[in-house]
C-alpha positions in Angstrom: 13.8 -86.3 -110.5 15.2 -87.0 -107.3 14.4 -85.0 -104.2 17.6 -83.7 -103.9 17.4 -82.3 -107.3 14.1 -80.8 -106.7 14.9 -79.0 -103.7 17.8 -77.7 -105.2 15.7 -76.4 -107.8 13.1 -74.9 -105.7 16.0 -73.4 -103.7 17.7 -71.7 -106.6 14.9 -70.2 -108.8 11.9 -68.1 -107.3 8.5 -69.7 -106.9 5.8 -71.1 -104.5 5.7 -73.8 -102.8 3.3 -75.8 -100.9 2.7 -76.2 -97.3 2.7 -80.0 -97.2 6.1 -81.4 -96.7 8.0 -84.6 -97.7 10.7 -85.6 -95.5 14.0 -87.0 -97.5 15.9 -89.0 -94.6 19.0 -89.5 -97.2 19.6 -85.8 -96.7 17.8 -85.1 -94.1 15.8 -82.2 -95.2 11.7 -81.5 -95.5 10.7 -80.9 -99.4 7.6 -79.3 -100.4 5.4 -81.8 -101.9 3.9 -79.3 -104.6 5.9 -76.1 -106.4 5.9 -73.9 -108.7 9.2 -72.8 -109.8 10.0 -69.8 -112.3 12.6 -70.4 -115.0 14.0 -69.0 -118.0 13.6 -70.9 -121.1 14.9 -69.1 -124.2 15.2 -66.0 -122.6 11.3 -66.3 -121.9 9.9 -66.9 -118.2 8.2 -70.1 -118.1 7.0 -72.0 -114.9 7.5 -75.4 -114.2 5.4 -77.6 -111.8 6.8 -80.1 -109.6 4.7 -82.8 -107.4 5.7 -85.9 -105.4 4.0 -89.2 -106.7 2.9 -91.3 -103.7 3.2 -94.5 -105.8 6.8 -94.2 -107.4 8.2 -92.0 -104.5 9.8 -89.5 -107.0 9.0 -86.3 -108.0 7.8 -85.3 -111.9 8.3 -82.2 -113.0 5.6 -80.2 -115.8 6.4 -77.5 -117.6 3.7 -74.9 -118.2 2.9 -73.5 -121.8 3.4 -69.9 -122.7 -0.2 -69.2 -122.1 -0.4 -71.4 -118.9 2.6 -69.7 -117.6 1.0 -66.1 -117.9 -1.9 -67.7 -116.0 0.8 -68.7 -113.2 2.4 -65.6 -113.2 -0.7 -63.6 -112.8 -1.7 -65.9 -109.8 1.5 -65.6 -108.2 1.6 -61.8 -108.6 -2.4 -61.0 -107.9 -3.9 -63.9 -106.8 -1.0 -66.0 -104.6 -3.5 -67.2 -101.6 -5.7 -68.8 -105.0 -2.6 -70.0 -106.2 -1.3 -71.7 -102.6 -4.8 -73.3 -101.9 -4.5 -74.9 -105.3 -0.7 -76.2 -104.7 -1.7 -77.3 -101.2 -4.7 -79.3 -102.6 -2.5 -81.3 -105.4 -5.2 -79.2 -107.7 -2.8 -76.4 -109.6 -2.1 -78.3 -112.7 -5.5 -79.6 -113.5 -7.4 -76.4 -113.0 -4.8 -74.2 -115.0 -5.3 -76.7 -118.1 -9.0 -76.5 -117.4 -9.3 -72.5 -117.3 -7.0 -72.1 -120.1 -8.8 -74.9 -122.5 -12.0 -73.1 -121.9 -10.9 -69.8 -122.5 -8.8 -71.0 -125.9 -12.5 -72.6 -126.6 -14.3 -69.1 -126.3 -11.5 -67.3 -128.1 -11.8 -69.5 -131.0 -15.7 -69.5 -131.0 -15.3 -65.5 -131.3 -12.3 -65.5 -133.5 -14.6 -67.6 -135.7 -17.9 -65.2 -135.2 -15.7 -62.2 -136.5 -14.2 -64.1 -139.4 -17.9 -65.0 -140.9 -18.9 -61.1 -140.5 -15.2 -59.6 -141.4 -15.7 -58.5 -145.3 -11.9 -58.9 -145.5 -11.5 -62.3 -144.5 -14.6 -63.6 -146.6 -12.8 -62.1 -150.0 -9.5 -63.6 -149.1 -11.3 -66.7 -148.6 -13.1 -66.5 -151.9 -10.0 -65.7 -153.5 -7.9 -68.4 -151.7 -5.3 -66.4 -151.0 -4.4 -68.7 -148.1 -1.4 -66.9 -146.8 -3.5 -63.6 -146.1 -6.1 -65.4 -145.0 -4.0 -67.3 -142.3 -2.5 -63.9 -140.8 -6.1 -62.2 -140.7 -7.4 -65.1 -138.7 -4.5 -64.5 -136.5 -5.1 -61.4 -136.1 -9.0 -62.1 -134.9 -7.5 -64.7 -132.6 -5.2 -62.7 -131.0 -7.6 -59.5 -130.6 -10.2 -62.0 -129.0 -7.5 -63.3 -126.9 -6.9 -60.0 -125.9 -10.8 -59.5 -124.8 -11.7 -63.1 -123.2 -8.7 -63.7 -121.5 -8.8 -60.6 -119.3 -12.6 -61.6 -118.3 -12.4 -65.5 -118.0 -8.7 -65.7 -116.2 -7.5 -62.5 -115.0 -10.6 -62.0 -112.6 
């Protein structure tokens, strides 16, 4: 993306930007080195992460996944100071990915533990009803997310 395109996105959509700026002499404007911008994709609130690449001299954009976007939304509304610190240090994307992977690993482990001790899941597994088994696992996974995400991410 060009610097001007990034500048327009940052200006037109709500978000948060780093304090460090990149000067674009062609347009005579300062553009934040890092920014998180809220966008709507298919009626769902998502976040895009813009970051300046020193090697190429251009901006790159990454879209956060839905779980990552939920965490970014939490940070924006409840921990803007932490979000700004990560933006200013250039570690936002790496930290968010690491935390989500860690939480997802705990969710998968907890869902597996619950599945082993759940009689309905075990009966469905023995009867080889794959559709019902997957639905039950999805329910356990969702319940594990409801328990683990607040404890690991939203603190």
